[in-house]
N, C-alpha and C positions, 0 to 999 in steps of 0.2 A: 410622561412623568411616571415614575415607578410607584406602584401601590404598596402601602404598608402591609396589606393583607397578603401580598406575594412575598415580600422580603422577610416578614416576621416568622415564617415557618422554620427557617434555619435557626433563628434566634431562640425560638421556643424549644427546639430540640436541644440546643446547647444549654439553655437554662434548666431543662429537665435533667440532663446528665449532671449538671453542677449541683442540683438540689438533691438528687438521689444517690450520688456516688461520692466517696466510697460507701458501700452498702452499710447502712446502720439499721440493724434489726428492729430496734425500738421505733425508729421513725417509720419504717415500712409497715410495721404492724399497726401503728396508730393511723397511718394513711389507709390501711385496709379497713379499719373501722369506719373511717370517713366514707370509703367507697361503698360500704354496705348501705349507707343512706343516700349517697350522692350518685355513685357510678353504677351500683348494682353488681351482682355477681355474674351476670351474663349467662344465667341458667334458665332453662324453660322446662316445664314438666311435660313429659311425653304423654300422649293419650293412652288410655287404658285399652288393652286389646279386648275384642269381643269373643264371647264363648259360643258354643253351639256347633262346632265343626266336628263331626264324627259320623261313623258309618253304622251306628247302632240302629237296627230296624225294629227293635222291640218297642211296643207301645210306650209312649212317654207318660209319666205320671201327670195327673191333672195339675194345671198351673194353680198356684195359690190364688184363692179368690174365685176360681172357675167352678162351674157346677161339678160337684163330686170332689173338689179339692179342699184343702184346709182354708179356713177363713182367718186371714191374719191382718185384716183391716184394723189399724190401731184405733183405739177409742180416744176421742179428743176430750181430754180432761183438763181442768184448770191447772193441775200440776204440769202437764205436758206443755200447755201454752206458756206457762211461766218459764219452763226450761228452755223452750225455743227462743223466747224473747230474751232470756238471760244470755244464751249463747250468742245471739245476734248483737246484743248490747256489748258484750265483751269483744267480739270481732270488730265492731265499729270503733270502740274505744282504742283497741290495739292499732287499727289503721290510722286513726287520727293522731295518736301519739307518735307513730312511726313517721307520719307526714310532717308533724311539727318538728320533730328532731331532725328529719331530713332537711327541712328548710333552714334550721339553725346551722346544720353542718355545711350548708353552702357558704355561710359567712366564715365558719371555722376553716374551710378549705382555702378560701382567698386569703384569710389572715395567715395561714401557714405558709403560703407561697410568698406573702409579703414579708413576714418576719423571718422566713427561712427556718422555722421551727414549728413543730406540731404540738399543740397543747390542748388536749380535748376537754378536760374538766373546766379549765379556765375559759376556754372559748364558749362552751355551753352556758356557763354562768354569765358571761358577758353579753352574748348575742341572742339569748332565748327570746327576748322581747321582739327583736327584729325578725327572728324566725317566725314568731306568731304573726307578725304583719305580712311577711312574705307568704306564709301559708294561707292567710286570709285572702290575699290578692289572688293566689293561684286558684283557690276554691271559688272565688267570685267569678274569675274568668271562665272556668269550666261550667259553672252554673249558667252564666249568661250565654255561653256558646251553645250548650245543650238546649237551653230554652229557645234560642234563636233558630236552631236547626229544626226543633220540633214545631215551632210556629210556622216556618216555611212549608214543611211537609204537610202538617195538618191543615194549614190554610189552603194549600193547593188541592188537597183532597176535598175540603169543604166546598170550594168553588166548583169542582168537577162533579162531585157526587152528593153534595149536601151534608147535613149534620144530623145525627152523630155518625161516627165512622162505621157503626154496625149496619148502616143502610147503604154503604158503598158497594158498587158493582165490582165485578172481577176486573173490568177494564180500569176503573179508578184505582183499585188497589195496585194493579200492575204499574200504572203510571207513577204512583207515589213511590213504589219500590225502586223503579228505574231512576226517578229523580233523586232518591236518597243517596245513590252512589256518588254523583258529583257534589252534592251538597255536603255530605259527610267528609268526602275527600278534601274539598276546599276548606271546610271547617277545621279539620285536623291540621292542614297545612298552615292556616292562619294562626290557630291557637298554638301550634308547636313553635312557630317563629316568634310569636309574642312572648310566650313563656321562656323560650330558649334565650332570647335577647334579655329578658328580665334576669335570668340566672347568670349569664356570662358578662353582661354589661351593666345592668342597673344595680345589681348587688355590689360590685366594686364602687359605683358612684355613691351608694348609701354609706359605705365604709369611708370613702375618701372625704365626703362632705357632711357626714352625720345627718342624713336625710331619711325620711320615710320612703315607702315604695312609690307612691304617686308623685311626691316631690322630686325624687330621683329620676323618675320617668320623664317628668317635665324638663328637668335639667338635661337629661340625655337626649331628649327629642330634638333640641336645637342642634346638637352635634350630629345626630342621625340625618336630619334634613340638610345640614350644611355639607356633609360628605356622603351622599347616598351611594356613590360608586364604590367607596371603600367598604361599606357594610354589605353591599350586594356581592362584591368580590369575596368578602369573608363568608357570607352565607353559602355561596357556591362551593368555595374551597373547603369549608368546614363540613359540608355535606359529603364531599368526596373523601376527605380525610376520615370522616366517621365510618364510611363504607370500608375503607382500608383497615381502620382499627378493628371493626367488627370481624373482618376476615382473619386478621392476625390473632385476635383474642380467641376466636373459634378454633383456629388451628392449634394454638397453645393449650386450649382447654381439652381438646381431644387427646393431645399428648399427655396431659395431666391425668385424665381418666385412665388411660392405658398404664401409665407409670405407677399409679397408685393401686390399680387392680392386681398387678403382678404379685407384689408381696402379700396382699390379702389372700390371693388364691394359694400361694405357696404355703402360707401358715395355716389358713383356715381349712383347706381341703383335707389334709391328713388328720387334723383334729376331728373334723366332721365324720370322716370315714371310721375313725376309731370309736367315736361315740355311737355311731349306727351299729357297728359290730358288737358293741356292748349292750345294745338294746335300749339305749337312753334317747328316745325320740324327743322328749321334752327338752333335754339339754341341747340337742341339735338345733331345735327351734330357737332356743334362747341365744345360742352362739351365733346363728345366722342374723338374728335381730341386732345383737351387739355389733357384729361386723358391719352390717349395712349402715347402722347409725354412725359408727366411727368413720366409715368410708365417706358417707355423705358430708360429715363435718369437715373432714380433711379436704374434700373437693370444694366445699364452700370457701374455706380459708384460702386454698390455693387459687381459686378463681378470683377472689378479691385481691390477692397479691398480684395476680396477672394484670388486673385492671389498673394498678397504681401508676406505672409509668405512662400508660396510654392516656388515662384521664388527666394526669398531671400535665402532659404535653398539650392536650386539647385546651385545658384551662389557661396554661401559660400563653398559648397562641392567642386566645381571646384578649387576655390582659395586655399583651404586647400591642395588638392592634388598637385597643382602646386608648392606651397611653400615647401611642404615636399620633393618633388622630386628634386627641385632646389631651395635652400634657397635664392639665389640672386633674384629670382622672387617673393619672399614673399611680398605681398602688404597689408597683414592684420596681422602684428606682434602683435598688441595689442590684437586682438580677439584671436589669437592663444595662446598667453601667458596666457590670462585670463582663457580660458576654460580648458587649460591643467594644470593650477595652482590650481584653485578652482572650476572647473566645471562650470564656468560662473555665479556663484551666488554671487561673492564677489565684483562686480563692484560698482561704485558710482552711484548716482541717475541719472546720465546722460549717463550711459552705459559704462563708462571708467573702465578699469581693476583695481583691487585693488592692489596697491603697485607695479604696473608694469609700469615703465617709458618707453618712446619710444625708448630710446637708450640703455636699459638694456641688450640687446642681443649682444652688441658690434659691430653691423654692421652699416655702414653708409647707410642712406636711401636717394637715389638720388631724386632730384626734378623732377617734371614732367612738368615744364614750357617749352614752345616751345623755341628753340634757335632762335637767330636773323634771321638765314637763313630760318627759317620755319614760318616766319610771324611777326617777331619783338617782340615776347614775350620773356622776360628775367626773370631770377630769378627762384627760386624753389618753388614748391608747399609745403605748410605746411603739414607735415605728421601727426601732432597732433594739431588739431585746438582747440581753446578755446571753450569748449562746454557749458559754462555757458550762461544763458540768451537766449537760442536758440529760445524760444517761442516768444520773443519780438524783434528778430533781423530781420528787414525787408530785410536786404541784403542777408539773406540766400536764398531768392527766386531768 
């Protein structure tokens, strides 16, 4: 018997092409905003190079704080403590806000694929409560996971070397360090799978049946245990597809870095030389700073746009598998019907399927508005929105 996880790869590709072509700049840039919170930019910060390589044999000046050197030890004052705590609080607040918005954007992403339209402002207003619940679930999973790993490692150390850890011998410390490798590796694998399934499978269940995170997990668990081979195949294939996507994104990102660097060098280098010749060192520094910031911004936007088709494909793939395994959880009936009827080529100008109405499959589509007990929202979400005039509809943001 053929597995949906195998067959749905082609369908996901066709659905992605149907959703993203012909290219609509507004849609792509809105999806790029979603990618900033959901898919990331695919960037990593390189390590800072170390200094100290030189052939100078002259005696070095005394290091700061060393005998004979300047004493630059900062004085711990109440003002300094307040400043440090304030910076830490702002950083924590920014991280929490980003995480909550990111959780909310998971619902916005699925809703965009479902409705075949991207409405950011409307989605945030509609799904922020669910985003809070998803964020709380993610946070609880990480806290429990870290606590469990710490308990295993500290418990092992306590059995071997006693308590507190300051009395552990070198052998006990080495044993705990060696044990930490498989414990942390297994923990990351379990947590990654749990949170990944929550994102790609449980979030759609929350939308399809208007449930909370735990209720949706209980509902999905029956499907997961009834068709374990399907989801095991999905897990393996999505891992392999993720590797392929990472390679493709990395290659395109390198091309982007080079393509953007060329015009910056062509324009910036002559101006910099002219400013140096004029003796304006401050202007050169300012120019370099502006060019670096502008280059970084363009790279970030370009990287997010690169992510759009790949992340859309991966999410479509998960939604196709989920809907094939359990039709009650199908949140993309239009895309499914379109790609399986005409290969995705017969849609209208706005991405809608040709001749496929929302209710043609005979199934009721539940709304996803929060009930009164969940924050006062009532009514059902529209499963098939009016897609006309999307470029000029400011409310879509």
